[in-house]
Backbone bond lengths (Angstrom), bond angles and torsions (degrees), N, CA, C in turn:
res aa  C-N    CA-C-N  psi(-1)  N-CA   C-N-CA  omega(-1)  CA-C   N-CA-C  phi
1 M - - - 1.436 - - 1.501 110.52 -
2 S 1.302 118.84 131.81 1.487 122.78 179.30 1.482 109.41 -71.98
3 G 1.312 116.65 148.54 1.459 123.75 178.87 1.554 108.73 -64.06
4 H 1.302 117.88 -32.37 1.448 120.23 177.77 1.507 110.92 -61.74
5 S 1.329 118.93 -38.62 1.514 118.68 177.42 1.479 109.91 -65.73
6 K 1.321 118.12 -40.84 1.459 122.99 175.00 1.476 112.45 -54.89
7 W 1.317 114.10 -52.27 1.479 121.42 -176.25 1.498 111.17 -63.33
8 S 1.317 116.79 -47.25 1.573 121.28 -179.34 1.516 109.28 -55.58
9 T 1.303 117.62 -46.43 1.442 120.41 -179.12 1.528 112.87 -62.42
10 I 1.311 117.13 -46.53 1.463 121.64 176.73 1.555 111.15 -60.29
11 K 1.312 118.07 -43.07 1.398 121.08 -179.51 1.524 114.88 -62.75
12 R 1.395 112.70 -39.45 1.455 116.38 176.14 1.514 113.26 -62.76
13 K 1.339 114.99 -40.06 1.490 120.60 -179.50 1.503 114.77 -66.77
14 K 1.395 111.96 -36.24 1.468 117.61 -174.65 1.509 113.39 -98.49
15 G 1.344 119.20 -12.10 1.469 119.60 -174.99 1.500 111.12 -75.32
16 K 1.317 116.67 174.76 1.436 121.36 176.66 1.511 108.06 -81.66
17 A 1.331 112.07 118.76 1.472 118.23 -171.18 1.524 115.43 -57.85
18 D 1.354 116.26 -47.87 1.461 121.10 -174.80 1.596 109.64 -64.78
19 A 1.345 114.91 -43.66 1.482 114.88 -177.84 1.483 109.73 -70.46
20 E 1.358 121.55 -34.96 1.397 124.08 -178.89 1.532 107.71 -68.92
21 R 1.320 120.01 -41.71 1.459 121.42 179.51 1.460 111.90 -58.49
22 S 1.322 119.38 -47.84 1.468 125.88 175.61 1.513 114.66 -51.12
23 K 1.319 111.77 -45.82 1.528 115.56 177.85 1.488 113.48 -72.01
24 V 1.390 116.28 -37.45 1.455 118.60 176.68 1.528 112.36 -64.52
25 F 1.308 116.35 -40.36 1.497 121.22 176.57 1.593 110.43 -58.39
26 T 1.329 114.44 -45.75 1.425 118.00 -179.03 1.530 112.08 -59.42
27 K 1.314 116.83 -44.76 1.496 122.16 179.15 1.526 112.11 -66.08
28 L 1.342 114.81 -39.16 1.505 117.36 -179.39 1.512 111.20 -69.95
29 I 1.376 116.07 -38.96 1.448 115.75 177.16 1.566 113.18 -62.06
30 K 1.267 115.54 -38.25 1.489 118.26 174.81 1.544 110.78 -59.68
31 E 1.341 115.82 -47.51 1.463 120.11 -178.12 1.519 111.62 -61.32
32 I 1.365 115.95 -43.03 1.429 118.22 178.65 1.551 112.85 -65.28
33 T 1.310 115.68 -39.60 1.449 119.24 179.05 1.462 113.35 -62.32
34 V 1.337 115.83 -49.79 1.481 121.94 178.95 1.517 111.68 -62.56
35 S 1.368 116.85 -41.46 1.465 120.57 178.92 1.501 110.28 -60.12
36 A 1.325 117.27 -44.19 1.444 121.31 -176.34 1.592 108.35 -70.30
37 R 1.280 117.83 -36.98 1.454 120.17 -178.76 1.562 108.20 -68.06
38 E 1.292 118.86 -41.65 1.447 120.15 -173.73 1.501 112.09 -83.44
39 G 1.386 119.32 -30.23 1.466 117.53 -173.13 1.534 111.38 -126.56
40 G 1.274 118.77 8.38 1.527 123.00 -179.55 1.483 113.89 87.23
41 G 1.286 115.79 165.07 1.432 124.84 -169.20 1.554 115.90 -89.18
42 D 1.373 114.61 1.68 1.465 121.37 179.60 1.481 110.01 -91.35
43 K 1.290 114.97 112.73 1.495 121.19 -174.91 1.542 110.71 -65.14
44 D 1.322 116.79 -30.54 1.469 121.90 -177.51 1.492 112.50 -66.90
45 S 1.301 115.91 -32.41 1.502 121.87 -178.75 1.520 115.03 -105.17
46 N 1.364 114.51 0.90 1.440 118.45 -176.63 1.593 108.44 -127.05
47 P 1.318 117.73 91.08 1.460 121.72 -173.72 1.560 111.34 -58.96
48 R 1.298 115.89 -38.30 1.520 117.96 -178.06 1.494 108.21 -66.11
49 L 1.314 118.74 -45.59 1.462 120.80 176.80 1.561 110.94 -60.02
50 R 1.292 115.62 -45.49 1.453 118.94 -177.50 1.540 111.12 -58.86
51 S 1.365 116.12 -43.46 1.431 120.38 177.15 1.524 114.20 -63.77
52 A 1.354 115.06 -38.26 1.464 121.01 178.70 1.464 111.39 -67.92
53 V 1.345 119.61 -39.55 1.439 124.05 179.09 1.529 110.03 -65.69
54 Q 1.324 117.95 -41.71 1.459 120.38 178.84 1.513 111.46 -68.29
55 S 1.336 118.71 -32.20 1.415 119.36 177.08 1.538 110.43 -70.37
56 A 1.365 115.81 -32.43 1.486 118.94 176.71 1.496 109.29 -70.16
57 K 1.344 120.69 -36.22 1.414 123.40 -179.53 1.552 108.04 -68.80
58 D 1.355 117.72 -40.20 1.403 121.30 179.72 1.562 113.15 -63.26
59 A 1.358 113.38 -25.54 1.455 120.15 178.12 1.515 113.08 -93.24
60 N 1.407 114.19 9.07 1.431 121.03 177.11 1.537 115.25 63.44
61 M 1.322 112.54 32.05 1.484 117.06 176.15 1.534 110.29 -72.01
62 P 1.313 119.35 135.97 1.480 118.87 178.30 1.490 113.65 -59.16
63 V 1.358 115.51 144.02 1.484 120.23 -174.06 1.528 109.20 -60.58
64 A 1.352 117.54 -35.42 1.455 123.37 -178.90 1.508 110.97 -60.77
65 N 1.357 117.41 -39.90 1.444 118.39 177.51 1.538 113.37 -66.10
66 I 1.289 114.38 -36.77 1.500 121.63 177.48 1.503 111.13 -62.07
67 E 1.291 113.89 -47.16 1.505 118.90 179.91 1.508 112.26 -63.95
68 K 1.265 116.83 -40.45 1.476 120.18 -178.88 1.525 109.43 -66.94
69 A 1.335 116.14 -37.65 1.480 118.96 -178.49 1.587 108.22 -66.50
70 I 1.356 116.31 -40.79 1.426 118.84 176.42 1.511 111.96 -60.15
71 K 1.307 116.59 -45.61 1.489 120.57 -179.74 1.450 113.54 -62.72
72 R 1.333 115.39 -38.58 1.459 118.06 177.53 1.518 108.71 -65.16
73 G 1.272 120.22 -35.70 1.459 123.48 176.98 1.518 112.42 -65.91
74 T 1.285 118.35 -41.79 1.504 123.45 -178.45 1.477 111.10 -79.76
75 G 1.369 118.29 -12.63 1.452 118.92 -177.68 1.493 116.30 92.37
76 E 1.312 117.08 3.58 1.451 121.94 177.50 1.512 112.03 -72.02
77 L 1.343 114.36 -25.76 1.525 119.39 176.49 1.565 104.36 -130.61
78 P 1.364 112.12 147.89 1.500 115.11 176.88 1.489 113.74 -67.11
79 G 1.282 116.70 153.40 1.534 118.19 -178.07 1.467 108.44 -175.13
80 V 1.401 112.48 172.71 1.460 122.55 -179.60 1.535 107.10 -75.94
81 I 1.292 114.21 144.54 1.529 118.73 177.72 1.591 104.78 -99.51
82 Y 1.341 112.63 123.64 1.450 121.46 179.05 1.504 110.76 -103.29
83 E 1.323 116.82 147.44 1.474 121.01 171.80 1.548 108.98 -122.82
84 S 1.321 114.49 154.35 1.493 120.41 179.05 1.526 109.66 -85.57
85 C 1.321 114.78 135.33 1.446 121.95 172.75 1.533 109.99 -132.72
86 T 1.313 117.33 137.11 1.486 120.58 176.90 1.549 106.59 -120.73
87 F 1.363 114.21 135.80 1.427 122.23 177.00 1.511 108.58 -121.52
88 E 1.339 116.46 140.36 1.440 122.99 178.93 1.495 111.34 -124.74
89 G 1.322 117.31 138.16 1.470 120.20 178.90 1.479 111.79 -165.17
90 Y 1.338 114.54 -165.06 1.487 122.26 -178.37 1.514 109.56 -130.03
91 A 1.343 116.54 141.49 1.460 122.93 169.78 1.533 104.96 -96.10
92 T 1.369 116.28 -178.34 1.468 120.68 174.59 1.517 109.34 -65.20
93 G 1.343 113.30 153.08 1.397 118.73 -178.38 1.477 116.77 81.81
94 G 1.387 115.59 6.70 1.447 121.69 179.88 1.502 113.78 76.48
95 V 1.296 119.07 18.67 1.428 126.07 -179.03 1.580 110.01 -74.65
96 A 1.347 117.36 120.93 1.446 121.54 179.01 1.527 108.76 -78.60
97 V 1.330 113.96 136.24 1.470 121.90 -177.84 1.542 109.44 -128.76
98 L 1.321 115.97 125.53 1.467 123.01 175.47 1.550 109.67 -116.82
99 V 1.291 116.67 125.01 1.483 121.52 -175.19 1.558 108.19 -114.52
100 E 1.313 115.85 122.97 1.425 121.15 171.68 1.469 112.85 -102.30
101 S 1.356 120.93 131.78 1.415 120.18 -175.74 1.527 108.79 -137.08
102 L 1.374 114.99 160.92 1.407 124.44 170.29 1.581 106.13 -126.93
103 T 1.276 115.89 120.48 1.497 117.05 -172.25 1.605 111.82 -138.73
104 D 1.299 113.11 155.65 1.467 116.58 173.83 1.580 107.63 -104.44
105 N 1.296 117.37 6.53 1.461 120.15 177.99 1.567 108.58 -151.44
106 R 1.286 117.30 94.39 1.444 119.51 -174.36 1.488 113.96 -62.47
107 N 1.362 117.40 -37.79 1.461 118.89 -179.08 1.527 110.57 -66.46
108 R 1.345 119.49 -38.70 1.388 119.42 176.71 1.485 115.76 -62.72
109 T 1.312 115.06 -45.28 1.458 121.69 -179.15 1.506 109.21 -66.39
110 T 1.301 121.06 -41.21 1.438 122.01 179.29 1.503 111.59 -60.53
111 A 1.335 116.18 -44.83 1.538 119.91 178.72 1.501 107.63 -62.55
112 E 1.299 119.98 -42.16 1.493 121.49 -173.52 1.518 108.08 -69.91
113 V 1.259 120.73 -44.41 1.447 124.02 176.86 1.508 113.36 -61.95
114 R 1.289 117.70 -42.16 1.427 125.69 178.34 1.526 108.03 -60.89
115 H 1.323 117.67 -44.73 1.473 124.15 -176.25 1.565 107.78 -64.29
116 I 1.317 116.97 -46.64 1.442 119.44 -179.07 1.475 112.56 -63.91
117 F 1.320 121.35 -40.42 1.483 120.94 172.89 1.469 110.42 -57.03
118 S 1.314 117.52 -49.93 1.506 123.15 -174.68 1.499 108.64 -65.16
119 K 1.298 121.61 -39.53 1.447 124.45 -175.74 1.554 111.51 -64.08
120 F 1.311 115.45 -34.17 1.478 120.81 -174.42 1.533 111.88 -108.77
121 G 1.314 117.40 27.67 1.476 122.79 169.93 1.466 114.38 80.94
122 G 1.283 121.15 13.78 1.504 122.92 179.04 1.497 109.22 -108.93
123 H 1.369 112.99 -175.76 1.476 116.43 174.12 1.512 107.26 -152.82
124 L 1.344 115.28 158.05 1.414 121.30 174.59 1.528 109.57 -81.17
125 G 1.311 113.98 150.82 1.506 121.25 176.21 1.468 109.37 -112.33
126 E 1.355 113.28 -174.38 1.469 121.97 174.10 1.494 109.28 -78.92
127 P 1.398 115.85 159.56 1.497 118.02 170.08 1.507 113.90 -53.05
128 N 1.323 115.72 137.58 1.444 122.50 179.42 1.514 114.13 73.54
129 S 1.360 117.57 11.17 1.432 119.02 179.77 1.527 113.76 -74.67
130 V 1.348 118.12 -26.71 1.449 120.37 -180.00 1.510 111.87 -131.29
131 S 1.338 120.36 -8.66 1.462 119.78 -171.89 1.554 109.68 -65.68
132 Y 1.277 118.84 -25.09 1.479 120.47 -179.00 1.547 111.09 -67.85
133 L 1.327 116.22 -15.30 1.446 120.69 178.52 1.498 114.92 -81.80
134 F 1.334 116.88 -1.92 1.444 121.83 -177.41 1.529 110.73 -125.95
135 E 1.386 112.80 157.64 1.468 117.61 174.12 1.513 107.83 -140.46
136 S 1.311 115.90 150.20 1.474 119.70 179.92 1.493 113.65 -68.79
137 K 1.308 119.70 126.17 1.484 124.22 178.22 1.484 109.91 -141.04
138 G 1.335 116.06 153.57 1.478 119.41 169.35 1.530 107.90 -87.87
139 V 1.336 114.62 134.96 1.452 119.63 -178.73 1.506 111.04 -128.58
140 I 1.318 114.11 125.02 1.462 119.98 179.89 1.508 107.80 -127.47
141 I 1.372 115.66 127.84 1.436 121.40 179.20 1.534 110.52 -115.95
142 I 1.304 116.74 129.57 1.437 122.75 176.51 1.544 112.04 -124.99
143 S 1.302 118.36 140.14 1.440 119.83 -177.45 1.536 108.33 -65.54
144 E 1.302 117.76 139.64 1.465 122.10 -173.93 1.491 109.91 -74.30
145 D 1.351 115.58 139.54 1.506 122.01 176.59 1.536 107.46 -157.27
146 D 1.272 119.58 127.36 1.433 122.90 -176.34 1.547 111.51 -56.94
147 D 1.305 116.04 -34.17 1.460 123.23 -178.03 1.519 112.99 -63.88
148 I 1.345 117.48 -23.79 1.510 120.35 -173.85 1.516 110.63 -113.28
149 E 1.350 118.31 1.92 1.471 118.21 -170.29 1.522 109.69 -63.09
150 E 1.338 116.10 -46.94 1.520 116.88 -178.21 1.495 111.44 -62.86
151 K 1.352 119.41 -35.39 1.429 120.70 179.71 1.502 113.14 -69.35
152 V 1.373 117.19 -40.81 1.389 120.68 177.40 1.518 112.52 -59.93
153 Y 1.298 116.96 -48.27 1.462 118.66 -177.67 1.547 110.93 -68.53
154 E 1.329 115.45 -34.36 1.472 116.87 179.21 1.517 112.72 -68.08
155 I 1.328 118.04 -44.82 1.436 119.97 177.92 1.488 112.07 -65.77
156 A 1.342 118.52 -43.25 1.433 121.71 -177.16 1.538 110.38 -61.59
157 L 1.291 117.27 -52.08 1.433 121.31 -175.06 1.528 116.93 -70.48
158 E 1.351 112.87 -22.39 1.449 119.43 176.98 1.544 115.33 -87.19
159 N 1.346 114.15 -8.73 1.503 117.39 -173.36 1.531 110.82 -131.08
160 G 1.343 116.09 38.88 1.465 120.29 166.72 1.520 117.04 89.88
161 A 1.339 117.10 11.30 1.486 115.16 178.01 1.483 111.43 -71.79
162 E 1.311 117.35 145.19 1.459 121.63 176.19 1.559 113.10 -87.08
163 D 1.361 112.77 -29.80 1.451 116.47 -177.19 1.495 109.47 -159.57
164 V 1.334 114.39 148.70 1.485 120.26 173.35 1.494 109.90 -132.78
165 R 1.311 116.69 124.53 1.479 118.83 -174.22 1.496 108.16 -124.77
166 S 1.326 115.81 141.33 1.441 123.84 177.83 1.486 109.51 -114.62
167 E 1.355 115.43 113.22 1.481 115.31 -171.00 1.557 105.75 -161.03
168 S 1.330 117.17 139.79 1.497 123.87 172.20 1.478 110.92 56.46
169 G 1.334 118.30 39.47 1.489 119.06 177.24 1.462 118.33 76.46
170 Q 1.290 116.80 20.09 1.507 120.42 179.23 1.505 111.36 -153.34
171 Y 1.322 112.76 155.44 1.510 121.43 172.26 1.498 106.71 -99.13
172 E 1.349 114.37 133.21 1.459 117.16 174.78 1.532 107.29 -119.12
173 I 1.334 118.07 119.87 1.386 123.04 179.04 1.530 113.23 -105.86
174 I 1.296 116.06 121.51 1.474 121.97 178.79 1.494 111.52 -102.78
175 S 1.312 116.94 136.29 1.516 119.25 -178.02 1.513 108.38 -145.01
176 P 1.360 117.12 158.47 1.488 119.29 170.51 1.520 108.59 -65.71
177 P 1.349 117.59 153.84 1.477 118.13 -176.61 1.535 113.31 -60.30
178 D 1.376 115.93 -29.73 1.419 115.83 -176.11 1.533 119.14 -77.48
179 T 1.374 113.26 -7.18 1.448 117.63 175.65 1.552 112.64 -111.86
180 F 1.374 113.34 1.09 1.451 119.60 -174.93 1.515 112.77 -61.56
181 E 1.296 119.55 -50.50 1.438 122.37 -176.34 1.541 113.99 -59.45
182 N 1.302 113.24 -45.84 1.519 117.80 179.21 1.537 109.03 -64.96
183 L 1.298 117.71 -38.78 1.494 122.41 -179.95 1.528 108.86 -61.95
184 R 1.360 114.86 -48.86 1.480 117.42 179.67 1.486 111.72 -62.13
185 E 1.275 121.07 -41.70 1.466 125.37 178.42 1.527 108.15 -59.03
186 K 1.286 119.60 -43.31 1.442 121.66 -176.75 1.529 111.14 -67.97
187 I 1.357 114.55 -37.25 1.495 118.51 179.88 1.542 110.07 -71.29
188 T 1.310 118.83 -44.78 1.442 118.63 179.10 1.502 111.18 -70.02
189 G 1.329 119.45 -30.28 1.447 124.35 175.29 1.512 110.17 -63.01
190 A 1.301 118.70 -31.12 1.470 124.38 178.85 1.519 111.65 -85.90
191 E 1.331 116.97 8.32 1.438 124.03 177.65 1.499 112.48 62.44
192 L 1.324 116.74 34.79 1.429 122.82 173.27 1.525 107.81 -97.78
193 V 1.361 117.53 134.65 1.471 121.28 -173.10 1.535 109.61 -94.40
194 C 1.355 115.29 121.33 1.418 122.28 176.77 1.539 114.57 -81.72
195 E 1.342 117.25 119.14 1.445 118.96 174.61 1.569 110.16 -72.54
196 L 1.288 115.52 -28.53 1.485 121.32 177.99 1.527 107.07 -153.34
197 A 1.314 115.10 137.24 1.478 117.91 174.28 1.498 106.96 -149.64
198 E 1.327 115.15 110.08 1.526 118.32 -178.54 1.537 109.15 -160.49
199 I 1.341 113.31 159.79 1.419 121.14 168.22 1.535 106.65 -92.54
200 S 1.284 116.18 123.97 1.475 118.79 -175.75 1.526 110.60 -149.08
201 L 1.290 115.66 174.64 1.469 120.03 -179.39 1.518 108.88 -84.77
202 H 1.309 115.13 123.31 1.428 122.03 -173.07 1.533 108.68 -109.33
203 P 1.357 121.08 131.67 1.418 122.08 -178.16 1.524 114.99 -63.99
204 K 1.262 117.89 137.04 1.506 122.26 176.76 1.500 110.17 -75.76
205 T 1.303 116.01 -34.41 1.462 122.65 174.44 1.556 110.50 -139.74
206 V 1.288 118.77 157.38 1.470 121.18 -176.42 1.550 111.19 -126.37
207 V 1.301 113.12 154.63 1.465 122.07 174.88 1.531 110.24 -103.92
208 S 1.304 117.13 123.22 1.445 121.76 -178.56 1.486 108.82 -81.56
209 L 1.404 117.12 131.01 1.435 120.43 -171.50 1.525 114.53 -109.83
210 D 1.312 119.82 142.83 1.470 123.12 168.83 1.496 109.43 -79.17
211 L 1.328 119.37 177.36 1.440 122.26 -170.84 1.544 109.86 -66.77
212 D 1.269 121.79 -46.68 1.420 121.52 -173.53 1.567 110.39 -68.05
213 T 1.311 114.29 -41.53 1.508 117.08 178.39 1.503 110.96 -68.97
214 A 1.306 118.46 -35.52 1.474 120.15 177.61 1.529 110.52 -63.93
215 K 1.313 117.61 -41.39 1.477 119.97 177.67 1.511 111.04 -60.24
216 S 1.275 118.89 -41.76 1.412 126.56 -178.55 1.555 110.12 -65.56
217 V 1.314 114.74 -46.72 1.493 119.75 -178.11 1.581 108.80 -66.60
218 I 1.329 117.12 -40.93 1.439 121.38 -179.29 1.523 110.76 -64.48
219 K 1.284 118.44 -38.02 1.468 121.97 175.81 1.514 111.08 -61.18
220 L 1.327 116.51 -43.73 1.483 120.29 179.58 1.523 110.05 -65.50
221 V 1.335 116.56 -48.06 1.451 120.06 -174.52 1.507 110.14 -67.66
222 S 1.354 118.90 -36.34 1.493 124.07 178.51 1.506 107.08 -65.86
223 A 1.295 121.10 -46.85 1.463 123.53 -178.16 1.548 110.81 -60.83
224 L 1.340 116.12 -41.31 1.443 118.38 178.77 1.560 110.31 -67.13
225 E 1.351 117.49 -43.14 1.462 119.39 179.92 1.533 111.38 -63.62
226 D 1.350 116.98 -27.11 1.446 118.58 -177.44 1.547 111.95 -79.75
227 N 1.351 117.77 -10.95 1.431 119.53 177.46 1.510 110.54 -73.09
228 D 1.357 116.99 133.89 1.417 122.14 -172.03 1.499 111.71 -64.16
229 D 1.388 118.04 -28.61 1.473 121.50 -175.76 1.580 109.03 -82.68
230 V 1.277 119.32 -18.32 1.491 121.92 -173.91 1.540 107.59 -83.09
231 Q 1.305 116.73 125.41 1.451 123.05 176.49 1.486 113.11 -89.98
232 R 1.333 113.47 -40.67 1.512 116.02 -173.28 1.526 107.91 -154.90
233 V 1.306 117.37 143.59 1.436 124.45 172.79 1.530 110.05 -120.71
234 S 1.315 115.98 128.17 1.494 116.64 176.85 1.558 105.85 -120.82
235 A 1.324 113.79 135.14 1.532 118.28 -178.05 1.554 106.64 -142.78
236 N 1.322 113.45 145.44 1.497 120.01 -174.33 1.535 112.96 -95.99
237 F 1.274 116.29 54.70 1.503 118.28 176.84 1.479 112.26 -119.62
238 D 1.327 111.71 156.06 1.454 119.64 173.68 1.541 111.44 -128.86
239 I 1.335 115.17 138.84 1.462 119.33 -175.90 1.598 107.32 -110.70
240 P 1.259 117.56 111.68 1.479 117.19 178.56 1.482 113.91 -59.09
241 D 1.310 119.01 151.43 1.445 122.77 -168.50 1.605 111.06 -60.52
242 D 1.275 115.04 -35.70 1.529 116.82 -178.82 1.507 110.31 -70.20
243 V 1.329 116.78 -29.68 1.459 119.42 175.27 1.511 109.98 -75.70
244 M 1.311 118.50 -38.32 1.436 122.81 -179.22 1.487 110.72 -62.99
245 I 1.364 118.40 -36.48 1.499 120.16 178.63 1.530 109.77 -62.77
246 E 1.253 118.49 -37.98 1.457 121.20 176.07 1.466 114.18 -67.03
247 I 1.340 114.05 -38.15 1.489 117.92 -178.89 1.551 109.91 -69.51
248 E 1.298 116.97 -37.89 1.450 122.85 -177.09 1.492 109.38 -62.23
249 K 1.273 120.60 -31.29 1.515 123.45 -177.94 1.494 109.29 -63.75
250 E 1.332 119.04 -22.45 1.463 119.34 -174.07 1.517 111.96 -95.64
251 Y 1.407 116.38 -0.79 1.475 118.63 179.02 1.455 113.30 -124.89
């Protein structure tokens, strides 16, 4: 399990729910709008839109907001035009960081992302400088519970999962992108609650961090995730459990 997955789960549990929900809604609306613009407003024929809508439902976004975002994407309603931007760089400790964003102003977003990297001891790299270290995977995280362990493993392994890991109080299910949607449907159909469910860039290898380096990397990743234009941050680090215990004390 990547340290980033561990950290994201802890942050969601300990963060301010109302503030986090507002930020999550903003990012989901952007993803729905762009998905509808690029692939059409029919969820049945647009897998990216279907996944974005399901993520919005998982976050309890009102249906009206979802429908408006789709209509803005298809041009039925006026709205801002967003473009995709990807940034690649390094945090302290040689940790590779890949930032995916949707923005209405590329220059603004580039300047903000560059500033965040610099502020927390990292630096931006050239295109393709770190992307080769990641691969697209479906990731589903479920809070660990002895009563559901057998069910989690059974559903995962019977529906295309590549790996299931139990660590730090949660199950992490990794799947190929093409089996992700079916796997998530089976999990939610079994009334299991997903803490996280998305197709994202998964590190092929990870860098194990000590306490000081982990704190520095977490500050960088958190600042990037807090930026309104940033949709997703992928980083190839792992935080050992003893280090994670110390970090949790501060949050």
